[in-house]
PQR file of N, CA, C, O and H, with PARSE charges and radii, in Angstrom:
ATOM      1  N   UNK A   1      -3.248  21.335  11.483 -0.4000 1.5000
ATOM      2  CA  UNK A   1      -3.183  22.062  12.438 -0.0000 2.0000
ATOM      3  C   UNK A   1      -3.502  21.621  13.812  0.5500 1.7000
ATOM      4  O   UNK A   1      -4.686  21.490  14.126 -0.5500 1.4000
ATOM      5  N   UNK A   2      -2.533  21.374  14.685 -0.4000 1.5000
ATOM      6  CA  UNK A   2      -2.951  21.533  16.324 -0.0000 2.0000
ATOM      7  C   UNK A   2      -2.685  23.008  16.287  0.5500 1.7000
ATOM      8  O   UNK A   2      -1.791  23.709  15.812 -0.5500 1.4000
ATOM      9  H   UNK A   2      -1.571  21.480  14.431  0.4000 1.0000
ATOM     10  N   UNK A   3      -3.853  23.235  17.003 -0.4000 1.5000
ATOM     11  CA  UNK A   3      -3.695  24.602  18.538 -0.0000 2.0000
ATOM     12  C   UNK A   3      -5.332  24.681  18.977  0.5500 1.7000
ATOM     13  O   UNK A   3      -6.228  23.877  18.720 -0.5500 1.4000
ATOM     14  H   UNK A   3      -4.579  22.666  17.389  0.4000 1.0000
ATOM     15  N   UNK A   4      -5.395  26.257  19.916 -0.4000 1.5000
ATOM     16  CA  UNK A   4      -6.677  26.139  20.142 -0.0000 2.0000
ATOM     17  C   UNK A   4      -7.844  26.405  19.550  0.5500 1.7000
ATOM     18  O   UNK A   4      -7.511  27.166  18.642 -0.5500 1.4000
ATOM     19  H   UNK A   4      -4.667  26.910  20.124  0.4000 1.0000
ATOM     20  N   UNK A   5      -9.164  26.241  19.477 -0.4000 1.5000
ATOM     21  CA  UNK A   5     -10.346  27.294  18.242 -0.0000 2.0000
ATOM     22  C   UNK A   5     -10.590  27.661  19.544  0.5500 1.7000
ATOM     23  O   UNK A   5     -10.595  27.035  20.604 -0.5500 1.4000
ATOM     24  H   UNK A   5      -9.435  25.623  20.215  0.4000 1.0000
ATOM     25  N   UNK A   6     -10.927  29.583  19.041 -0.4000 1.5000
ATOM     26  CA  UNK A   6     -11.198  30.276  19.734 -0.0000 2.0000
ATOM     27  C   UNK A   6     -13.006  31.010  19.050  0.5500 1.7000
ATOM     28  O   UNK A   6     -13.014  31.014  17.819 -0.5500 1.4000
ATOM     29  H   UNK A   6     -10.923  30.092  18.180  0.4000 1.0000
ATOM     30  N   UNK A   7     -13.921  31.381  19.487 -0.4000 1.5000
ATOM     31  CA  UNK A   7     -14.727  31.588  19.258 -0.0000 2.0000
ATOM     32  C   UNK A   7     -14.694  32.807  19.133  0.5500 1.7000
ATOM     33  O   UNK A   7     -14.190  33.650  19.875 -0.5500 1.4000
ATOM     34  H   UNK A   7     -13.914  31.377  20.487  0.4000 1.0000
ATOM     35  N   UNK A   8     -15.611  32.993  17.524 -0.4000 1.5000
ATOM     36  CA  UNK A   8     -14.773  34.590  16.441 -0.0000 2.0000
ATOM     37  C   UNK A   8     -15.562  35.687  16.891  0.5500 1.7000
ATOM     38  O   UNK A   8     -15.172  36.806  16.559 -0.5500 1.4000
ATOM     39  H   UNK A   8     -16.020  32.308  16.921  0.4000 1.0000
ATOM     40  N   UNK A   9     -16.886  35.563  17.775 -0.4000 1.5000
ATOM     41  CA  UNK A   9     -17.436  36.995  18.013 -0.0000 2.0000
ATOM     42  C   UNK A   9     -16.357  37.239  19.099  0.5500 1.7000
ATOM     43  O   UNK A   9     -15.338  37.851  18.781 -0.5500 1.4000
ATOM     44  H   UNK A   9     -17.202  34.654  18.045  0.4000 1.0000
ATOM     45  N   UNK A  10     -16.575  36.673  20.693 -0.4000 1.5000
ATOM     46  CA  UNK A  10     -15.995  36.669  21.950 -0.0000 2.0000
ATOM     47  C   UNK A  10     -14.600  36.536  21.899  0.5500 1.7000
ATOM     48  O   UNK A  10     -13.852  37.368  22.412 -0.5500 1.4000
ATOM     49  H   UNK A  10     -17.403  36.175  20.951  0.4000 1.0000
ATOM     50  N   UNK A  11     -14.128  35.331  21.189 -0.4000 1.5000
ATOM     51  CA  UNK A  11     -12.221  35.029  20.937 -0.0000 2.0000
ATOM     52  C   UNK A  11     -12.046  34.330  22.446  0.5500 1.7000
ATOM     53  O   UNK A  11     -10.910  34.478  22.897 -0.5500 1.4000
ATOM     54  H   UNK A  11     -14.736  34.654  20.773  0.4000 1.0000
ATOM     55  N   UNK A  12     -12.996  33.574  23.329 -0.4000 1.5000
ATOM     56  CA  UNK A  12     -12.837  32.793  23.793 -0.0000 2.0000
ATOM     57  C   UNK A  12     -12.534  31.121  23.441  0.5500 1.7000
ATOM     58  O   UNK A  12     -12.905  30.340  22.565 -0.5500 1.4000
ATOM     59  H   UNK A  12     -13.919  33.454  22.964  0.4000 1.0000
ATOM     60  N   UNK A  13     -11.887  31.070  24.316 -0.4000 1.5000
ATOM     61  CA  UNK A  13     -11.393  29.381  23.523 -0.0000 2.0000
ATOM     62  C   UNK A  13     -12.264  28.910  23.832  0.5500 1.7000
ATOM     63  O   UNK A  13     -13.048  29.249  24.718 -0.5500 1.4000
ATOM     64  H   UNK A  13     -11.586  31.705  25.027  0.4000 1.0000
ATOM     65  N   UNK A  14     -12.292  27.742  22.922 -0.4000 1.5000
ATOM     66  CA  UNK A  14     -13.549  27.302  23.056 -0.0000 2.0000
ATOM     67  C   UNK A  14     -13.299  25.355  23.009  0.5500 1.7000
ATOM     68  O   UNK A  14     -13.913  24.414  22.506 -0.5500 1.4000
ATOM     69  H   UNK A  14     -11.656  27.466  22.201  0.4000 1.0000
ATOM     70  N   UNK A  15     -11.883  25.540  23.952 -0.4000 1.5000
ATOM     71  CA  UNK A  15     -11.328  24.333  24.191 -0.0000 2.0000
ATOM     72  C   UNK A  15     -10.704  24.709  25.598  0.5500 1.7000
ATOM     73  O   UNK A  15     -10.878  25.773  26.192 -0.5500 1.4000
ATOM     74  H   UNK A  15     -11.384  26.304  24.361  0.4000 1.0000
ATOM     75  N   UNK A  16      -9.900  23.569  26.038 -0.4000 1.5000
ATOM     76  CA  UNK A  16      -9.364  23.760  26.973 -0.0000 2.0000
ATOM     77  C   UNK A  16      -8.180  23.432  26.719  0.5500 1.7000
ATOM     78  O   UNK A  16      -7.432  24.035  27.489 -0.5500 1.4000
ATOM     79  H   UNK A  16      -9.759  22.705  25.555  0.4000 1.0000
ATOM     80  N   UNK A  17      -7.417  22.524  25.755 -0.4000 1.5000
ATOM     81  CA  UNK A  17      -6.525  21.569  25.150 -0.0000 2.0000
ATOM     82  C   UNK A  17      -6.276  21.778  23.962  0.5500 1.7000
ATOM     83  O   UNK A  17      -6.668  22.853  23.507 -0.5500 1.4000
ATOM     84  H   UNK A  17      -8.025  22.035  25.129  0.4000 1.0000
ATOM     85  N   UNK A  18      -5.625  20.938  23.161 -0.4000 1.5000
ATOM     86  CA  UNK A  18      -5.229  21.775  21.624 -0.0000 2.0000
ATOM     87  C   UNK A  18      -6.402  20.445  21.039  0.5500 1.7000
ATOM     88  O   UNK A  18      -7.191  19.741  21.670 -0.5500 1.4000
ATOM     89  H   UNK A  18      -5.307  20.066  23.531  0.4000 1.0000
ATOM     90  N   UNK A  19      -6.186  20.493  20.084 -0.4000 1.5000
ATOM     91  CA  UNK A  19      -7.047  19.309  19.360 -0.0000 2.0000
ATOM     92  C   UNK A  19      -6.290  20.113  17.772  0.5500 1.7000
ATOM     93  O   UNK A  19      -5.621  21.143  17.691 -0.5500 1.4000
ATOM     94  H   UNK A  19      -5.546  21.065  19.571  0.4000 1.0000
ATOM     95  N   UNK A  20      -6.709  19.206  16.739 -0.4000 1.5000
ATOM     96  CA  UNK A  20      -6.719  18.874  15.299 -0.0000 2.0000
ATOM     97  C   UNK A  20      -7.443  19.739  14.797  0.5500 1.7000
ATOM     98  O   UNK A  20      -8.646  19.668  15.046 -0.5500 1.4000
ATOM     99  H   UNK A  20      -7.252  18.369  16.805  0.4000 1.0000
ATOM    100  N   UNK A  21      -6.980  20.747  13.998 -0.4000 1.5000
ATOM    101  CA  UNK A  21      -7.925  21.536  13.321 -0.0000 2.0000
ATOM    102  C   UNK A  21      -7.924  21.293  11.428  0.5500 1.7000
ATOM    103  O   UNK A  21      -6.976  21.838  10.862 -0.5500 1.4000
ATOM    104  H   UNK A  21      -6.002  20.805  13.796  0.4000 1.0000
ATOM    105  N   UNK A  22      -8.710  20.689  10.721 -0.4000 1.5000
ATOM    106  CA  UNK A  22      -8.288  20.841   9.530 -0.0000 2.0000
ATOM    107  C   UNK A  22      -8.592  21.794   8.349  0.5500 1.7000
ATOM    108  O   UNK A  22      -9.621  22.464   8.262 -0.5500 1.4000
ATOM    109  H   UNK A  22      -9.480  20.247  11.181  0.4000 1.0000
ATOM    110  N   UNK A  23      -7.612  21.779   7.480 -0.4000 1.5000
ATOM    111  CA  UNK A  23      -7.553  23.568   6.578 -0.0000 2.0000
ATOM    112  C   UNK A  23      -8.624  23.916   6.454  0.5500 1.7000
ATOM    113  O   UNK A  23      -9.077  24.904   7.032 -0.5500 1.4000
ATOM    114  H   UNK A  23      -6.776  21.235   7.551  0.4000 1.0000
ATOM    115  N   UNK A  24      -9.340  23.102   5.587 -0.4000 1.5000
ATOM    116  CA  UNK A  24     -10.914  23.087   5.636 -0.0000 2.0000
ATOM    117  C   UNK A  24     -11.939  23.532   6.294  0.5500 1.7000
ATOM    118  O   UNK A  24     -12.912  24.142   5.851 -0.5500 1.4000
ATOM    119  H   UNK A  24      -8.972  22.299   5.118  0.4000 1.0000
ATOM    120  N   UNK A  25     -11.548  23.002   8.094 -0.4000 1.5000
ATOM    121  CA  UNK A  25     -12.610  23.659   8.849 -0.0000 2.0000
ATOM    122  C   UNK A  25     -12.847  24.733   9.235  0.5500 1.7000
ATOM    123  O   UNK A  25     -11.850  25.310   9.670 -0.5500 1.4000
ATOM    124  H   UNK A  25     -10.757  22.507   8.454  0.4000 1.0000
ATOM    125  N   UNK A  26     -14.007  25.437   9.285 -0.4000 1.5000
ATOM    126  CA  UNK A  26     -14.508  26.994   9.493 -0.0000 2.0000
ATOM    127  C   UNK A  26     -13.701  27.678  10.558  0.5500 1.7000
ATOM    128  O   UNK A  26     -13.622  28.905  10.626 -0.5500 1.4000
ATOM    129  H   UNK A  26     -14.817  24.969   8.932  0.4000 1.0000
ATOM    130  N   UNK A  27     -13.031  26.751  11.489 -0.4000 1.5000
ATOM    131  CA  UNK A  27     -12.413  27.076  12.774 -0.0000 2.0000
ATOM    132  C   UNK A  27     -11.299  27.017  12.868  0.5500 1.7000
ATOM    133  O   UNK A  27     -10.831  26.739  13.971 -0.5500 1.4000
ATOM    134  H   UNK A  27     -13.095  25.755  11.433  0.4000 1.0000
ATOM    135  N   UNK A  28     -10.296  27.292  11.576 -0.4000 1.5000
ATOM    136  CA  UNK A  28      -8.994  27.535  11.226 -0.0000 2.0000
ATOM    137  C   UNK A  28      -8.754  28.732  11.528  0.5500 1.7000
ATOM    138  O   UNK A  28      -7.861  29.140  12.271 -0.5500 1.4000
ATOM    139  H   UNK A  28     -10.677  27.518  10.680  0.4000 1.0000
ATOM    140  N   UNK A  29      -9.766  29.504  10.803 -0.4000 1.5000
ATOM    141  CA  UNK A  29      -9.062  30.797  10.848 -0.0000 2.0000
ATOM    142  C   UNK A  29      -8.943  32.042  12.903  0.5500 1.7000
ATOM    143  O   UNK A  29      -8.363  32.987  13.437 -0.5500 1.4000
ATOM    144  H   UNK A  29     -10.491  29.172  10.200  0.4000 1.0000
ATOM    145  N   UNK A  30      -9.678  31.294  13.062 -0.4000 1.5000
ATOM    146  CA  UNK A  30      -9.947  31.909  14.752 -0.0000 2.0000
ATOM    147  C   UNK A  30      -8.865  30.430  15.446  0.5500 1.7000
ATOM    148  O   UNK A  30      -9.568  30.059  16.386 -0.5500 1.4000
ATOM    149  H   UNK A  30     -10.149  30.526  12.628  0.4000 1.0000
ATOM    150  N   UNK A  31      -8.101  29.862  15.439 -0.4000 1.5000
ATOM    151  CA  UNK A  31      -7.447  28.895  15.977 -0.0000 2.0000
ATOM    152  C   UNK A  31      -6.443  29.533  16.750  0.5500 1.7000
ATOM    153  O   UNK A  31      -7.229  29.868  17.636 -0.5500 1.4000
ATOM    154  H   UNK A  31      -7.530  30.164  14.676  0.4000 1.0000
ATOM    155  N   UNK A  32      -5.666  29.853  17.036 -0.4000 1.5000
ATOM    156  CA  UNK A  32      -4.241  29.442  17.876 -0.0000 2.0000
ATOM    157  C   UNK A  32      -3.712  28.861  17.773  0.5500 1.7000
ATOM    158  O   UNK A  32      -3.998  28.036  18.640 -0.5500 1.4000
ATOM    159  H   UNK A  32      -5.026  29.581  16.317  0.4000 1.0000
ATOM    160  N   UNK A  33      -2.320  28.264  16.843 -0.4000 1.5000
ATOM    161  CA  UNK A  33      -1.440  27.197  16.154 -0.0000 2.0000
ATOM    162  C   UNK A  33      -0.433  27.502  17.139  0.5500 1.7000
ATOM    163  O   UNK A  33       0.269  28.479  17.397 -0.5500 1.4000
ATOM    164  H   UNK A  33      -2.087  28.934  16.138  0.4000 1.0000
ATOM    165  N   UNK A  34      -0.726  25.396  17.984 -0.4000 1.5000
ATOM    166  CA  UNK A  34       0.694  25.305  18.212 -0.0000 2.0000
ATOM    167  C   UNK A  34       1.629  24.718  17.325  0.5500 1.7000
ATOM    168  O   UNK A  34       2.788  24.992  17.637 -0.5500 1.4000
ATOM    169  H   UNK A  34      -1.296  24.601  17.774  0.4000 1.0000
ATOM    170  N   UNK A  35       1.469  23.753  15.974 -0.4000 1.5000
ATOM    171  CA  UNK A  35       2.157  23.056  15.299 -0.0000 2.0000
ATOM    172  C   UNK A  35       1.334  22.845  14.548  0.5500 1.7000
ATOM    173  O   UNK A  35       0.169  22.709  14.924 -0.5500 1.4000
ATOM    174  H   UNK A  35       0.527  23.531  15.721  0.4000 1.0000
ATOM    175  N   UNK A  36       1.713  22.749  13.199 -0.4000 1.5000
ATOM    176  CA  UNK A  36       1.780  22.173  12.307 -0.0000 2.0000
ATOM    177  C   UNK A  36       1.689  20.265  12.161  0.5500 1.7000
ATOM    178  O   UNK A  36       2.343  19.302  12.562 -0.5500 1.4000
ATOM    179  H   UNK A  36       2.660  22.860  12.894  0.4000 1.0000
ATOM    180  N   UNK A  37       0.700  20.468  11.498 -0.4000 1.5000
ATOM    181  CA  UNK A  37       1.063  18.943  11.201 -0.0000 2.0000
ATOM    182  C   UNK A  37       0.660  18.756   9.706  0.5500 1.7000
ATOM    183  O   UNK A  37      -0.291  19.327   9.172 -0.5500 1.4000
ATOM    184  H   UNK A  37       0.170  21.250  11.172  0.4000 1.0000
ATOM    185  N   UNK A  38       1.608  17.777   9.032 -0.4000 1.5000
ATOM    186  CA  UNK A  38       1.952  17.680   7.782 -0.0000 2.0000
ATOM    187  C   UNK A  38       1.295  15.748   8.121  0.5500 1.7000
ATOM    188  O   UNK A  38       0.984  14.899   8.956 -0.5500 1.4000
ATOM    189  H   UNK A  38       2.380  17.312   9.466  0.4000 1.0000
ATOM    190  N   UNK A  39       1.410  15.995   7.105 -0.4000 1.5000
ATOM    191  CA  UNK A  39       0.918  13.693   6.320 -0.0000 2.0000
ATOM    192  C   UNK A  39       1.107  13.371   5.516  0.5500 1.7000
ATOM    193  O   UNK A  39      -0.040  13.037   5.221 -0.5500 1.4000
ATOM    194  H   UNK A  39       1.663  16.685   6.427  0.4000 1.0000
ATOM    195  N   UNK A  40       1.678  13.105   4.686 -0.4000 1.5000
ATOM    196  CA  UNK A  40       2.468  13.053   3.137 -0.0000 2.0000
ATOM    197  C   UNK A  40       0.744  11.434   2.442  0.5500 1.7000
ATOM    198  O   UNK A  40       0.423  10.405   3.037 -0.5500 1.4000
ATOM    199  H   UNK A  40       2.610  13.377   4.926  0.4000 1.0000
ATOM    200  N   UNK A  41       0.547  11.627   1.988 -0.4000 1.5000
ATOM    201  CA  UNK A  41       0.126   9.943   1.417 -0.0000 2.0000
ATOM    202  C   UNK A  41       0.251  10.261  -0.254  0.5500 1.7000
ATOM    203  O   UNK A  41       0.482  11.275  -0.912 -0.5500 1.4000
ATOM    204  H   UNK A  41       0.808  12.463   1.505  0.4000 1.0000
ATOM    205  N   UNK A  42      -0.038   8.800  -0.582 -0.4000 1.5000
ATOM    206  CA  UNK A  42       0.434   8.667  -1.898 -0.0000 2.0000
ATOM    207  C   UNK A  42       2.119   8.549  -2.495  0.5500 1.7000
ATOM    208  O   UNK A  42       2.851   8.623  -3.482 -0.5500 1.4000
ATOM    209  H   UNK A  42      -0.226   7.977  -0.047  0.4000 1.0000
ATOM    210  N   UNK A  43       2.039   8.313  -1.058 -0.4000 1.5000
ATOM    211  CA  UNK A  43       4.262   8.524  -2.194 -0.0000 2.0000
ATOM    212  C   UNK A  43       4.755   7.337  -1.787  0.5500 1.7000
ATOM    213  O   UNK A  43       4.037   6.461  -1.304 -0.5500 1.4000
ATOM    214  H   UNK A  43       1.445   8.253  -0.256  0.4000 1.0000
ATOM    215  N   UNK A  44       6.286   7.200  -1.990 -0.4000 1.5000
ATOM    216  CA  UNK A  44       6.682   6.094  -1.964 -0.0000 2.0000
ATOM    217  C   UNK A  44       8.117   7.271  -0.847  0.5500 1.7000
ATOM    218  O   UNK A  44       8.323   8.480  -0.747 -0.5500 1.4000
ATOM    219  H   UNK A  44       6.869   7.911  -2.383  0.4000 1.0000
ATOM    220  N   UNK A  45       8.639   6.238  -0.356 -0.4000 1.5000
ATOM    221  CA  UNK A  45       9.924   6.894   0.431 -0.0000 2.0000
ATOM    222  C   UNK A  45      11.207   6.486  -0.664  0.5500 1.7000
ATOM    223  O   UNK A  45      10.842   5.692  -1.532 -0.5500 1.4000
ATOM    224  H   UNK A  45       8.471   5.255  -0.438  0.4000 1.0000
ATOM    225  N   UNK A  46      12.709   6.933  -0.746 -0.4000 1.5000
ATOM    226  CA  UNK A  46      13.094   6.177  -1.304 -0.0000 2.0000
ATOM    227  C   UNK A  46      14.523   6.988  -0.549  0.5500 1.7000
ATOM    228  O   UNK A  46      14.501   7.938   0.235 -0.5500 1.4000
ATOM    229  H   UNK A  46      13.005   7.577  -0.041  0.4000 1.0000
ATOM    230  N   UNK A  47      16.020   6.055  -1.232 -0.4000 1.5000
ATOM    231  CA  UNK A  47      16.794   6.697  -0.067 -0.0000 2.0000
ATOM    232  C   UNK A  47      17.268   7.638  -1.560  0.5500 1.7000
ATOM    233  O   UNK A  47      16.719   7.611  -2.661 -0.5500 1.4000
ATOM    234  H   UNK A  47      16.038   5.283  -1.868  0.4000 1.0000
ATOM    235  N   UNK A  48      18.208   8.262  -1.213 -0.4000 1.5000
ATOM    236  CA  UNK A  48      19.488   9.041  -1.882 -0.0000 2.0000
ATOM    237  C   UNK A  48      19.909   7.980  -2.092  0.5500 1.7000
ATOM    238  O   UNK A  48      19.005   7.333  -2.620 -0.5500 1.4000
ATOM    239  H   UNK A  48      18.654   8.283  -0.319  0.4000 1.0000
ATOM    240  N   UNK A  49      21.032   7.232  -1.954 -0.4000 1.5000
ATOM    241  CA  UNK A  49      21.425   6.213  -2.474 -0.0000 2.0000
ATOM    242  C   UNK A  49      20.911   5.232  -4.165  0.5500 1.7000
ATOM    243  O   UNK A  49      21.514   4.874  -5.177 -0.5500 1.4000
ATOM    244  H   UNK A  49      21.766   7.758  -1.525  0.4000 1.0000
ATOM    245  N   UNK A  50      19.514   5.136  -3.654 -0.4000 1.5000
ATOM    246  CA  UNK A  50      18.336   4.663  -4.706 -0.0000 2.0000
ATOM    247  C   UNK A  50      18.169   5.637  -6.140  0.5500 1.7000
ATOM    248  O   UNK A  50      18.081   5.356  -7.335 -0.5500 1.4000
ATOM    249  H   UNK A  50      19.025   5.427  -2.832  0.4000 1.0000
ATOM    250  N   UNK A  51      18.174   7.082  -5.267 -0.4000 1.5000
ATOM    251  CA  UNK A  51      18.249   8.025  -6.529 -0.0000 2.0000
ATOM    252  C   UNK A  51      19.631   8.181  -6.949  0.5500 1.7000
ATOM    253  O   UNK A  51      19.540   8.162  -8.176 -0.5500 1.4000
ATOM    254  H   UNK A  51      18.245   7.310  -4.296  0.4000 1.0000
ATOM    255  N   UNK A  52      20.844   8.322  -6.654 -0.4000 1.5000
ATOM    256  CA  UNK A  52      22.084   8.355  -7.308 -0.0000 2.0000
ATOM    257  C   UNK A  52      21.760   6.881  -8.720  0.5500 1.7000
ATOM    258  O   UNK A  52      21.674   6.784  -9.945 -0.5500 1.4000
ATOM    259  H   UNK A  52      20.918   8.338  -5.657  0.4000 1.0000
ATOM    260  N   UNK A  53      21.696   6.124  -7.650 -0.4000 1.5000
ATOM    261  CA  UNK A  53      21.615   4.847  -9.155 -0.0000 2.0000
ATOM    262  C   UNK A  53      20.965   4.954 -10.125  0.5500 1.7000
ATOM    263  O   UNK A  53      21.083   4.363 -11.198 -0.5500 1.4000
ATOM    264  H   UNK A  53      21.766   6.203  -6.656  0.4000 1.0000
ATOM    265  N   UNK A  54      20.038   5.926  -9.719 -0.4000 1.5000
ATOM    266  CA  UNK A  54      19.147   6.137 -11.053 -0.0000 2.0000
ATOM    267  C   UNK A  54      19.444   7.444 -12.140  0.5500 1.7000
ATOM    268  O   UNK A  54      18.816   7.863 -13.112 -0.5500 1.4000
ATOM    269  H   UNK A  54      19.942   6.406  -8.847  0.4000 1.0000
ATOM    270  N   UNK A  55      20.844   7.907 -11.412 -0.4000 1.5000
ATOM    271  CA  UNK A  55      20.955   9.294 -12.091 -0.0000 2.0000
ATOM    272  C   UNK A  55      21.982   8.884 -13.265  0.5500 1.7000
ATOM    273  O   UNK A  55      22.359   9.728 -14.078 -0.5500 1.4000
ATOM    274  H   UNK A  55      21.355   7.566 -10.623  0.4000 1.0000
TER
END
């Protein structure tokens, strides 16, 4: 996710600009989200035409 992490005690921003924070990062609980970053790994893209041909 991309956003601005805040200090858990003071709730003050830790940075001035957005940073990417992983879901397993402990800072995520105190991050004001700007947008979510999605990344697919180990997949193969196919077109609808290819899927229809397999049906």
